[in-house]
TIVOPA-352520 format. One record per residue (C-alpha): chain; residue number from 1; x, z, y. Coordinates in steps of 0.5 Angstrom, whole numbers. Example, Ala and Ser with C-alpha at 12.3 -4.5 7.8 and 13.67 -1.06 7.14 Angstrom:
2
atom mol = A; seq = 1; c1 = 25; c3 = 16; c2 = -9;
atom mol = A; seq = 2; c1 = 27; c3 = 14; c2 = -2;
This chain:
317
atom mol = A; seq = 1; c1 = 35; c3 = 166; c2 = 35;
atom mol = A; seq = 2; c1 = 29; c3 = 165; c2 = 41;
atom mol = A; seq = 3; c1 = 32; c3 = 158; c2 = 43;
atom mol = A; seq = 4; c1 = 31; c3 = 156; c2 = 35;
atom mol = A; seq = 5; c1 = 24; c3 = 159; c2 = 35;
atom mol = A; seq = 6; c1 = 23; c3 = 155; c2 = 42;
atom mol = A; seq = 7; c1 = 26; c3 = 148; c2 = 39;
atom mol = A; seq = 8; c1 = 22; c3 = 149; c2 = 32;
atom mol = A; seq = 9; c1 = 15; c3 = 150; c2 = 36;
atom mol = A; seq = 10; c1 = 17; c3 = 144; c2 = 41;
atom mol = A; seq = 11; c1 = 19; c3 = 139; c2 = 35;
atom mol = A; seq = 12; c1 = 12; c3 = 142; c2 = 32;
atom mol = A; seq = 13; c1 = 8; c3 = 140; c2 = 38;
atom mol = A; seq = 14; c1 = 11; c3 = 133; c2 = 39;
atom mol = A; seq = 15; c1 = 9; c3 = 132; c2 = 31;
atom mol = A; seq = 16; c1 = 2; c3 = 134; c2 = 33;
atom mol = A; seq = 17; c1 = 2; c3 = 129; c2 = 39;
atom mol = A; seq = 18; c1 = 4; c3 = 124; c2 = 36;
atom mol = A; seq = 19; c1 = -1; c3 = 125; c2 = 30;
atom mol = A; seq = 20; c1 = -6; c3 = 125; c2 = 35;
atom mol = A; seq = 21; c1 = -4; c3 = 119; c2 = 39;
atom mol = A; seq = 22; c1 = -4; c3 = 115; c2 = 32;
atom mol = A; seq = 23; c1 = -11; c3 = 117; c2 = 31;
atom mol = A; seq = 24; c1 = -14; c3 = 116; c2 = 38;
atom mol = A; seq = 25; c1 = -10; c3 = 109; c2 = 38;
atom mol = A; seq = 26; c1 = -8; c3 = 111; c2 = 45;
atom mol = A; seq = 27; c1 = -1; c3 = 108; c2 = 45;
atom mol = A; seq = 28; c1 = -1; c3 = 106; c2 = 52;
atom mol = A; seq = 29; c1 = -4; c3 = 111; c2 = 55;
atom mol = A; seq = 30; c1 = -1; c3 = 118; c2 = 51;
atom mol = A; seq = 31; c1 = 6; c3 = 119; c2 = 52;
atom mol = A; seq = 32; c1 = 8; c3 = 127; c2 = 52;
atom mol = A; seq = 33; c1 = 12; c3 = 128; c2 = 58;
atom mol = A; seq = 34; c1 = 17; c3 = 133; c2 = 58;
atom mol = A; seq = 35; c1 = 15; c3 = 138; c2 = 63;
atom mol = A; seq = 36; c1 = 8; c3 = 138; c2 = 58;
atom mol = A; seq = 37; c1 = 12; c3 = 139; c2 = 52;
atom mol = A; seq = 38; c1 = 16; c3 = 144; c2 = 55;
atom mol = A; seq = 39; c1 = 10; c3 = 148; c2 = 58;
atom mol = A; seq = 40; c1 = 6; c3 = 148; c2 = 51;
atom mol = A; seq = 41; c1 = 12; c3 = 150; c2 = 49;
atom mol = A; seq = 42; c1 = 13; c3 = 156; c2 = 54;
atom mol = A; seq = 43; c1 = 6; c3 = 158; c2 = 53;
atom mol = A; seq = 44; c1 = 6; c3 = 158; c2 = 45;
atom mol = A; seq = 45; c1 = 12; c3 = 162; c2 = 46;
atom mol = A; seq = 46; c1 = 9; c3 = 167; c2 = 51;
atom mol = A; seq = 47; c1 = 3; c3 = 168; c2 = 46;
atom mol = A; seq = 48; c1 = 8; c3 = 170; c2 = 40;
atom mol = A; seq = 49; c1 = 12; c3 = 175; c2 = 45;
atom mol = A; seq = 50; c1 = 5; c3 = 178; c2 = 47;
atom mol = A; seq = 51; c1 = 4; c3 = 179; c2 = 40;
atom mol = A; seq = 52; c1 = 12; c3 = 183; c2 = 39;
atom mol = A; seq = 53; c1 = 12; c3 = 186; c2 = 46;
atom mol = A; seq = 54; c1 = 7; c3 = 189; c2 = 50;
atom mol = A; seq = 55; c1 = 12; c3 = 189; c2 = 57;
atom mol = A; seq = 56; c1 = 10; c3 = 182; c2 = 58;
atom mol = A; seq = 57; c1 = 5; c3 = 182; c2 = 63;
atom mol = A; seq = 58; c1 = -2; c3 = 178; c2 = 61;
atom mol = A; seq = 59; c1 = -1; c3 = 174; c2 = 68;
atom mol = A; seq = 60; c1 = 5; c3 = 170; c2 = 65;
atom mol = A; seq = 61; c1 = 0; c3 = 167; c2 = 60;
atom mol = A; seq = 62; c1 = -5; c3 = 165; c2 = 65;
atom mol = A; seq = 63; c1 = 1; c3 = 162; c2 = 69;
atom mol = A; seq = 64; c1 = 3; c3 = 158; c2 = 64;
atom mol = A; seq = 65; c1 = -4; c3 = 156; c2 = 62;
atom mol = A; seq = 66; c1 = -5; c3 = 153; c2 = 69;
atom mol = A; seq = 67; c1 = 2; c3 = 150; c2 = 69;
atom mol = A; seq = 68; c1 = 0; c3 = 147; c2 = 62;
atom mol = A; seq = 69; c1 = -7; c3 = 144; c2 = 65;
atom mol = A; seq = 70; c1 = -4; c3 = 141; c2 = 71;
atom mol = A; seq = 71; c1 = 1; c3 = 137; c2 = 67;
atom mol = A; seq = 72; c1 = -3; c3 = 135; c2 = 62;
atom mol = A; seq = 73; c1 = -8; c3 = 132; c2 = 66;
atom mol = A; seq = 74; c1 = -3; c3 = 128; c2 = 70;
atom mol = A; seq = 75; c1 = 0; c3 = 125; c2 = 64;
atom mol = A; seq = 76; c1 = -6; c3 = 124; c2 = 59;
atom mol = A; seq = 77; c1 = -10; c3 = 118; c2 = 61;
atom mol = A; seq = 78; c1 = -18; c3 = 119; c2 = 59;
atom mol = A; seq = 79; c1 = -20; c3 = 113; c2 = 55;
atom mol = A; seq = 80; c1 = -24; c3 = 108; c2 = 58;
atom mol = A; seq = 81; c1 = -32; c3 = 108; c2 = 56;
atom mol = A; seq = 82; c1 = -34; c3 = 103; c2 = 51;
atom mol = A; seq = 83; c1 = -38; c3 = 96; c2 = 54;
atom mol = A; seq = 84; c1 = -44; c3 = 99; c2 = 51;
atom mol = A; seq = 85; c1 = -44; c3 = 105; c2 = 57;
atom mol = A; seq = 86; c1 = -42; c3 = 100; c2 = 63;
atom mol = A; seq = 87; c1 = -47; c3 = 94; c2 = 60;
atom mol = A; seq = 88; c1 = -54; c3 = 96; c2 = 59;
atom mol = A; seq = 89; c1 = -57; c3 = 92; c2 = 53;
atom mol = A; seq = 90; c1 = -62; c3 = 87; c2 = 56;
atom mol = A; seq = 91; c1 = -69; c3 = 87; c2 = 52;
atom mol = A; seq = 92; c1 = -73; c3 = 81; c2 = 53;
atom mol = A; seq = 93; c1 = -79; c3 = 81; c2 = 55;
atom mol = A; seq = 94; c1 = -85; c3 = 80; c2 = 50;
atom mol = A; seq = 95; c1 = -88; c3 = 73; c2 = 50;
atom mol = A; seq = 96; c1 = -95; c3 = 74; c2 = 52;
atom mol = A; seq = 97; c1 = -100; c3 = 69; c2 = 51;
atom mol = A; seq = 98; c1 = -101; c3 = 65; c2 = 58;
atom mol = A; seq = 99; c1 = -93; c3 = 64; c2 = 58;
atom mol = A; seq = 100; c1 = -93; c3 = 61; c2 = 51;
atom mol = A; seq = 101; c1 = -98; c3 = 57; c2 = 53;
atom mol = A; seq = 102; c1 = -94; c3 = 54; c2 = 59;
atom mol = A; seq = 103; c1 = -88; c3 = 52; c2 = 55;
atom mol = A; seq = 104; c1 = -91; c3 = 50; c2 = 49;
atom mol = A; seq = 105; c1 = -90; c3 = 42; c2 = 46;
atom mol = A; seq = 106; c1 = -95; c3 = 39; c2 = 49;
atom mol = A; seq = 107; c1 = -94; c3 = 31; c2 = 48;
atom mol = A; seq = 108; c1 = -93; c3 = 31; c2 = 40;
atom mol = A; seq = 109; c1 = -97; c3 = 30; c2 = 35;
atom mol = A; seq = 110; c1 = -96; c3 = 29; c2 = 27;
atom mol = A; seq = 111; c1 = -102; c3 = 23; c2 = 26;
atom mol = A; seq = 112; c1 = -105; c3 = 28; c2 = 21;
atom mol = A; seq = 113; c1 = -112; c3 = 28; c2 = 23;
atom mol = A; seq = 114; c1 = -115; c3 = 34; c2 = 24;
atom mol = A; seq = 115; c1 = -122; c3 = 33; c2 = 25;
atom mol = A; seq = 116; c1 = -127; c3 = 27; c2 = 27;
atom mol = A; seq = 117; c1 = -131; c3 = 29; c2 = 34;
atom mol = A; seq = 118; c1 = -137; c3 = 26; c2 = 37;
atom mol = A; seq = 119; c1 = -137; c3 = 22; c2 = 44;
atom mol = A; seq = 120; c1 = -143; c3 = 26; c2 = 48;
atom mol = A; seq = 121; c1 = -141; c3 = 23; c2 = 54;
atom mol = A; seq = 122; c1 = -137; c3 = 17; c2 = 56;
atom mol = A; seq = 123; c1 = -137; c3 = 13; c2 = 63;
atom mol = A; seq = 124; c1 = -135; c3 = 14; c2 = 71;
atom mol = A; seq = 125; c1 = -138; c3 = 21; c2 = 74;
atom mol = A; seq = 126; c1 = -142; c3 = 21; c2 = 80;
atom mol = A; seq = 127; c1 = -137; c3 = 19; c2 = 85;
atom mol = A; seq = 128; c1 = -135; c3 = 13; c2 = 81;
atom mol = A; seq = 129; c1 = -127; c3 = 14; c2 = 81;
atom mol = A; seq = 130; c1 = -127; c3 = 18; c2 = 75;
atom mol = A; seq = 131; c1 = -128; c3 = 15; c2 = 68;
atom mol = A; seq = 132; c1 = -129; c3 = 22; c2 = 64;
atom mol = A; seq = 133; c1 = -131; c3 = 22; c2 = 56;
atom mol = A; seq = 134; c1 = -134; c3 = 29; c2 = 53;
atom mol = A; seq = 135; c1 = -133; c3 = 30; c2 = 46;
atom mol = A; seq = 136; c1 = -136; c3 = 35; c2 = 41;
atom mol = A; seq = 137; c1 = -131; c3 = 38; c2 = 36;
atom mol = A; seq = 138; c1 = -131; c3 = 45; c2 = 33;
atom mol = A; seq = 139; c1 = -124; c3 = 45; c2 = 30;
atom mol = A; seq = 140; c1 = -119; c3 = 43; c2 = 36;
atom mol = A; seq = 141; c1 = -123; c3 = 48; c2 = 41;
atom mol = A; seq = 142; c1 = -121; c3 = 54; c2 = 37;
atom mol = A; seq = 143; c1 = -115; c3 = 55; c2 = 41;
atom mol = A; seq = 144; c1 = -116; c3 = 50; c2 = 47;
atom mol = A; seq = 145; c1 = -113; c3 = 51; c2 = 55;
atom mol = A; seq = 146; c1 = -114; c3 = 47; c2 = 60;
atom mol = A; seq = 147; c1 = -109; c3 = 42; c2 = 61;
atom mol = A; seq = 148; c1 = -107; c3 = 42; c2 = 53;
atom mol = A; seq = 149; c1 = -107; c3 = 35; c2 = 50;
atom mol = A; seq = 150; c1 = -111; c3 = 32; c2 = 44;
atom mol = A; seq = 151; c1 = -110; c3 = 26; c2 = 41;
atom mol = A; seq = 152; c1 = -117; c3 = 22; c2 = 41;
atom mol = A; seq = 153; c1 = -116; c3 = 16; c2 = 36;
atom mol = A; seq = 154; c1 = -109; c3 = 16; c2 = 38;
atom mol = A; seq = 155; c1 = -109; c3 = 17; c2 = 45;
atom mol = A; seq = 156; c1 = -106; c3 = 23; c2 = 48;
atom mol = A; seq = 157; c1 = -111; c3 = 25; c2 = 53;
atom mol = A; seq = 158; c1 = -110; c3 = 32; c2 = 58;
atom mol = A; seq = 159; c1 = -117; c3 = 37; c2 = 57;
atom mol = A; seq = 160; c1 = -120; c3 = 37; c2 = 64;
atom mol = A; seq = 161; c1 = -126; c3 = 42; c2 = 62;
atom mol = A; seq = 162; c1 = -128; c3 = 46; c2 = 56;
atom mol = A; seq = 163; c1 = -134; c3 = 49; c2 = 54;
atom mol = A; seq = 164; c1 = -134; c3 = 54; c2 = 48;
atom mol = A; seq = 165; c1 = -141; c3 = 55; c2 = 47;
atom mol = A; seq = 166; c1 = -143; c3 = 48; c2 = 47;
atom mol = A; seq = 167; c1 = -136; c3 = 46; c2 = 43;
atom mol = A; seq = 168; c1 = -134; c3 = 41; c2 = 48;
atom mol = A; seq = 169; c1 = -129; c3 = 39; c2 = 52;
atom mol = A; seq = 170; c1 = -128; c3 = 33; c2 = 57;
atom mol = A; seq = 171; c1 = -122; c3 = 29; c2 = 58;
atom mol = A; seq = 172; c1 = -121; c3 = 23; c2 = 64;
atom mol = A; seq = 173; c1 = -119; c3 = 16; c2 = 62;
atom mol = A; seq = 174; c1 = -115; c3 = 13; c2 = 67;
atom mol = A; seq = 175; c1 = -115; c3 = 5; c2 = 68;
atom mol = A; seq = 176; c1 = -109; c3 = 3; c2 = 64;
atom mol = A; seq = 177; c1 = -111; c3 = 8; c2 = 59;
atom mol = A; seq = 178; c1 = -117; c3 = 3; c2 = 59;
atom mol = A; seq = 179; c1 = -114; c3 = -3; c2 = 59;
atom mol = A; seq = 180; c1 = -109; c3 = -1; c2 = 53;
atom mol = A; seq = 181; c1 = -113; c3 = 2; c2 = 48;
atom mol = A; seq = 182; c1 = -120; c3 = 1; c2 = 44;
atom mol = A; seq = 183; c1 = -123; c3 = 7; c2 = 48;
atom mol = A; seq = 184; c1 = -127; c3 = 3; c2 = 53;
atom mol = A; seq = 185; c1 = -131; c3 = 0; c2 = 46;
atom mol = A; seq = 186; c1 = -133; c3 = 7; c2 = 45;
atom mol = A; seq = 187; c1 = -140; c3 = 9; c2 = 46;
atom mol = A; seq = 188; c1 = -144; c3 = 16; c2 = 46;
atom mol = A; seq = 189; c1 = -145; c3 = 17; c2 = 39;
atom mol = A; seq = 190; c1 = -139; c3 = 14; c2 = 37;
atom mol = A; seq = 191; c1 = -134; c3 = 18; c2 = 32;
atom mol = A; seq = 192; c1 = -127; c3 = 19; c2 = 34;
atom mol = A; seq = 193; c1 = -121; c3 = 22; c2 = 31;
atom mol = A; seq = 194; c1 = -118; c3 = 28; c2 = 34;
atom mol = A; seq = 195; c1 = -111; c3 = 32; c2 = 33;
atom mol = A; seq = 196; c1 = -108; c3 = 38; c2 = 37;
atom mol = A; seq = 197; c1 = -101; c3 = 37; c2 = 40;
atom mol = A; seq = 198; c1 = -96; c3 = 40; c2 = 35;
atom mol = A; seq = 199; c1 = -93; c3 = 47; c2 = 35;
atom mol = A; seq = 200; c1 = -86; c3 = 49; c2 = 33;
atom mol = A; seq = 201; c1 = -89; c3 = 52; c2 = 27;
atom mol = A; seq = 202; c1 = -93; c3 = 46; c2 = 25;
atom mol = A; seq = 203; c1 = -92; c3 = 42; c2 = 19;
atom mol = A; seq = 204; c1 = -89; c3 = 35; c2 = 20;
atom mol = A; seq = 205; c1 = -94; c3 = 32; c2 = 15;
atom mol = A; seq = 206; c1 = -94; c3 = 25; c2 = 18;
atom mol = A; seq = 207; c1 = -89; c3 = 23; c2 = 23;
atom mol = A; seq = 208; c1 = -87; c3 = 23; c2 = 30;
atom mol = A; seq = 209; c1 = -93; c3 = 21; c2 = 34;
atom mol = A; seq = 210; c1 = -92; c3 = 20; c2 = 42;
atom mol = A; seq = 211; c1 = -100; c3 = 19; c2 = 44;
atom mol = A; seq = 212; c1 = -97; c3 = 13; c2 = 48;
atom mol = A; seq = 213; c1 = -101; c3 = 7; c2 = 45;
atom mol = A; seq = 214; c1 = -97; c3 = 1; c2 = 44;
atom mol = A; seq = 215; c1 = -103; c3 = -4; c2 = 44;
atom mol = A; seq = 216; c1 = -109; c3 = -6; c2 = 40;
atom mol = A; seq = 217; c1 = -110; c3 = -9; c2 = 34;
atom mol = A; seq = 218; c1 = -116; c3 = -13; c2 = 30;
atom mol = A; seq = 219; c1 = -119; c3 = -11; c2 = 24;
atom mol = A; seq = 220; c1 = -119; c3 = -18; c2 = 20;
atom mol = A; seq = 221; c1 = -120; c3 = -16; c2 = 13;
atom mol = A; seq = 222; c1 = -123; c3 = -9; c2 = 9;
atom mol = A; seq = 223; c1 = -123; c3 = -10; c2 = 2;
atom mol = A; seq = 224; c1 = -124; c3 = -4; c2 = -3;
atom mol = A; seq = 225; c1 = -120; c3 = -3; c2 = -10;
atom mol = A; seq = 226; c1 = -122; c3 = 2; c2 = -14;
atom mol = A; seq = 227; c1 = -123; c3 = 8; c2 = -10;
atom mol = A; seq = 228; c1 = -118; c3 = 6; c2 = -5;
atom mol = A; seq = 229; c1 = -119; c3 = 1; c2 = 1;
atom mol = A; seq = 230; c1 = -114; c3 = -5; c2 = 4;
atom mol = A; seq = 231; c1 = -115; c3 = -6; c2 = 10;
atom mol = A; seq = 232; c1 = -111; c3 = -12; c2 = 14;
atom mol = A; seq = 233; c1 = -110; c3 = -11; c2 = 22;
atom mol = A; seq = 234; c1 = -108; c3 = -17; c2 = 27;
atom mol = A; seq = 235; c1 = -103; c3 = -15; c2 = 33;
atom mol = A; seq = 236; c1 = -99; c3 = -19; c2 = 38;
atom mol = A; seq = 237; c1 = -92; c3 = -21; c2 = 36;
atom mol = A; seq = 238; c1 = -90; c3 = -16; c2 = 41;
atom mol = A; seq = 239; c1 = -92; c3 = -10; c2 = 36;
atom mol = A; seq = 240; c1 = -91; c3 = -14; c2 = 30;
atom mol = A; seq = 241; c1 = -84; c3 = -14; c2 = 31;
atom mol = A; seq = 242; c1 = -83; c3 = -7; c2 = 30;
atom mol = A; seq = 243; c1 = -87; c3 = -6; c2 = 23;
atom mol = A; seq = 244; c1 = -84; c3 = -6; c2 = 17;
atom mol = A; seq = 245; c1 = -86; c3 = -6; c2 = 10;
atom mol = A; seq = 246; c1 = -86; c3 = 2; c2 = 8;
atom mol = A; seq = 247; c1 = -85; c3 = 4; c2 = 15;
atom mol = A; seq = 248; c1 = -89; c3 = 8; c2 = 19;
atom mol = A; seq = 249; c1 = -95; c3 = 6; c2 = 24;
atom mol = A; seq = 250; c1 = -100; c3 = 10; c2 = 27;
atom mol = A; seq = 251; c1 = -107; c3 = 7; c2 = 27;
atom mol = A; seq = 252; c1 = -112; c3 = 10; c2 = 31;
atom mol = A; seq = 253; c1 = -108; c3 = 16; c2 = 31;
atom mol = A; seq = 254; c1 = -107; c3 = 17; c2 = 24;
atom mol = A; seq = 255; c1 = -101; c3 = 17; c2 = 21;
atom mol = A; seq = 256; c1 = -100; c3 = 11; c2 = 15;
atom mol = A; seq = 257; c1 = -96; c3 = 7; c2 = 11;
atom mol = A; seq = 258; c1 = -95; c3 = 0; c2 = 12;
atom mol = A; seq = 259; c1 = -96; c3 = -5; c2 = 6;
atom mol = A; seq = 260; c1 = -94; c3 = -12; c2 = 8;
atom mol = A; seq = 261; c1 = -92; c3 = -15; c2 = 14;
atom mol = A; seq = 262; c1 = -95; c3 = -22; c2 = 14;
atom mol = A; seq = 263; c1 = -91; c3 = -26; c2 = 20;
atom mol = A; seq = 264; c1 = -94; c3 = -32; c2 = 20;
atom mol = A; seq = 265; c1 = -101; c3 = -30; c2 = 20;
atom mol = A; seq = 266; c1 = -99; c3 = -24; c2 = 25;
atom mol = A; seq = 267; c1 = -102; c3 = -19; c2 = 21;
atom mol = A; seq = 268; c1 = -100; c3 = -13; c2 = 17;
atom mol = A; seq = 269; c1 = -104; c3 = -9; c2 = 12;
atom mol = A; seq = 270; c1 = -104; c3 = -2; c2 = 9;
atom mol = A; seq = 271; c1 = -108; c3 = 3; c2 = 4;
atom mol = A; seq = 272; c1 = -113; c3 = 9; c2 = 5;
atom mol = A; seq = 273; c1 = -114; c3 = 14; c2 = -1;
atom mol = A; seq = 274; c1 = -121; c3 = 16; c2 = -2;
atom mol = A; seq = 275; c1 = -119; c3 = 22; c2 = 1;
atom mol = A; seq = 276; c1 = -116; c3 = 19; c2 = 8;
atom mol = A; seq = 277; c1 = -123; c3 = 15; c2 = 8;
atom mol = A; seq = 278; c1 = -127; c3 = 21; c2 = 8;
atom mol = A; seq = 279; c1 = -123; c3 = 25; c2 = 14;
atom mol = A; seq = 280; c1 = -121; c3 = 19; c2 = 19;
atom mol = A; seq = 281; c1 = -126; c3 = 14; c2 = 23;
atom mol = A; seq = 282; c1 = -122; c3 = 7; c2 = 20;
atom mol = A; seq = 283; c1 = -126; c3 = 6; c2 = 14;
atom mol = A; seq = 284; c1 = -133; c3 = 7; c2 = 19;
atom mol = A; seq = 285; c1 = -131; c3 = 1; c2 = 23;
atom mol = A; seq = 286; c1 = -132; c3 = -6; c2 = 22;
atom mol = A; seq = 287; c1 = -128; c3 = -13; c2 = 21;
atom mol = A; seq = 288; c1 = -127; c3 = -16; c2 = 28;
atom mol = A; seq = 289; c1 = -127; c3 = -9; c2 = 32;
atom mol = A; seq = 290; c1 = -121; c3 = -6; c2 = 35;
atom mol = A; seq = 291; c1 = -116; c3 = 0; c2 = 33;
atom mol = A; seq = 292; c1 = -111; c3 = 3; c2 = 38;
atom mol = A; seq = 293; c1 = -103; c3 = 2; c2 = 35;
atom mol = A; seq = 294; c1 = -97; c3 = 6; c2 = 36;
atom mol = A; seq = 295; c1 = -91; c3 = 4; c2 = 32;
atom mol = A; seq = 296; c1 = -85; c3 = 8; c2 = 30;
atom mol = A; seq = 297; c1 = -81; c3 = 10; c2 = 36;
atom mol = A; seq = 298; c1 = -74; c3 = 9; c2 = 33;
atom mol = A; seq = 299; c1 = -75; c3 = 2; c2 = 32;
atom mol = A; seq = 300; c1 = -77; c3 = 1; c2 = 39;
atom mol = A; seq = 301; c1 = -70; c3 = 6; c2 = 41;
atom mol = A; seq = 302; c1 = -66; c3 = 1; c2 = 36;
atom mol = A; seq = 303; c1 = -69; c3 = -5; c2 = 39;
atom mol = A; seq = 304; c1 = -67; c3 = -3; c2 = 46;
atom mol = A; seq = 305; c1 = -60; c3 = -1; c2 = 45;
atom mol = A; seq = 306; c1 = -60; c3 = -8; c2 = 41;
atom mol = A; seq = 307; c1 = -62; c3 = -12; c2 = 47;
atom mol = A; seq = 308; c1 = -58; c3 = -8; c2 = 52;
atom mol = A; seq = 309; c1 = -51; c3 = -10; c2 = 49;
atom mol = A; seq = 310; c1 = -49; c3 = -3; c2 = 46;
atom mol = A; seq = 311; c1 = -47; c3 = -6; c2 = 40;
atom mol = A; seq = 312; c1 = -43; c3 = -12; c2 = 42;
atom mol = A; seq = 313; c1 = -39; c3 = -7; c2 = 47;
atom mol = A; seq = 314; c1 = -38; c3 = -2; c2 = 41;
atom mol = A; seq = 315; c1 = -35; c3 = -8; c2 = 37;
atom mol = A; seq = 316; c1 = -31; c3 = -11; c2 = 43;
atom mol = A; seq = 317; c1 = -27; c3 = -4; c2 = 44;
């Protein structure tokens, strides 16, 4: 009868261990060893005998406890800690204003003029080496930093100094800039288009404008129609080949849509609505004056691919 009781307890313990194994999902680690089962069974029998007989010393129970504990430690492996306790979660540092300014986009514009500024000073400095321009502009100075890029009549220029009290900033003009653009024609009191470089959150209201002027054009006619204004510009064939009807073009930094292209006259035209006329400097100019031109960058990439034989190489495969 005692053997039957031990066998019954042994089967009961095995069933409980198997149930525990399924719950904890440690099928590779939790395998009940015969010695551990025997020890647990002996411990259970000892407790039963203690209840029915006083002749069994309590020391027997403690001996079985020690044996059972040692065998369980040698056969049951502890589960590995989760990865969250091993690898601490990385908390990114918050972006400060200074770090953001260093990483923001500084060389892309949309062609949507933010304001018209006034030239306060233009010319060489005392050393005669640096050609600088000082511009009065309340809007673009709201969050200006040294080294920021501002498009002046569509020309990307770098802020070298600024004064928030006088609402002025200074930019330097390189010799190549003076040769390629119409900025050399400016003088004290001239009005210029201004636009800050875009941020990742800026709406792309115009088109991609780099501020890298391709050349200049000359205004050949200005004709009103209702409250709108037709303007025709003549330019070089090197620039005209990238201009297409209904395509984008930046004129003095203003994103505009080309209406027609006149190849024989080497001209193109566009129309300014009344609202645009009040926000940009183009209507303030006269026939014969120059404007800065930047063609759509996509056209230049396509022309480059075609001239390099890229398409021919694909066809020959």
